[in-house]
C-alpha positions, 0 to 999 in steps of 0.5 A, spaced: 357 935 287 357 939 294 359 946 290 353 945 285 348 943 291 351 950 295 350 954 288 343 951 288 341 953 295 344 960 294 339 961 288 333 958 292 335 964 297 335 969 292 329 967 289 325 969 295 320 974 294 319 980 297 312 978 299 316 972 303 320 977 307 314 982 309 310 976 311 308 977 318 308 969 319 315 969 316 317 975 321 315 972 327 318 965 325 325 969 324 324 972 331 322 966 334 328 962 331 333 968 334 330 968 341 331 960 341 338 961 339 339 966 344 336 962 349 340 956 348 347 960 349 345 962 356 348 958 361 343 954 366 343 958 373 346 955 379 340 955 383 336 951 378 342 946 377 342 945 385 334 944 385 335 939 380 340 935 384 336 936 390 330 933 386 335 927 383 337 925 390 330 925 393 328 921 387 333 916 389 332 916 396 324 915 395 326 909 390 331 906 395 325 906 401 320 903 396 326 897 394 326 895 402 
C-alpha cells in the first residue's frame, strides 16, 4: 500500500509543468520555505534567552505582589 502511494506521489511530482516551475509565486514560495527552514535550524541567541528569563521572573514577581 505504501509503495503504491509513494509511486503516485512521484508521478504527481513528475507531472509538474514547466509553467509551475517558472511561476513567480511558486518561486517565492520555494524561497520562503527554504528561508523558514534555515531560520528554524538557527540557535536562539543567549542574550535573547536571558531576556526571556528576566521577563518570566518579572511576571512571577508581579503576580506574587498581586496575590498578597
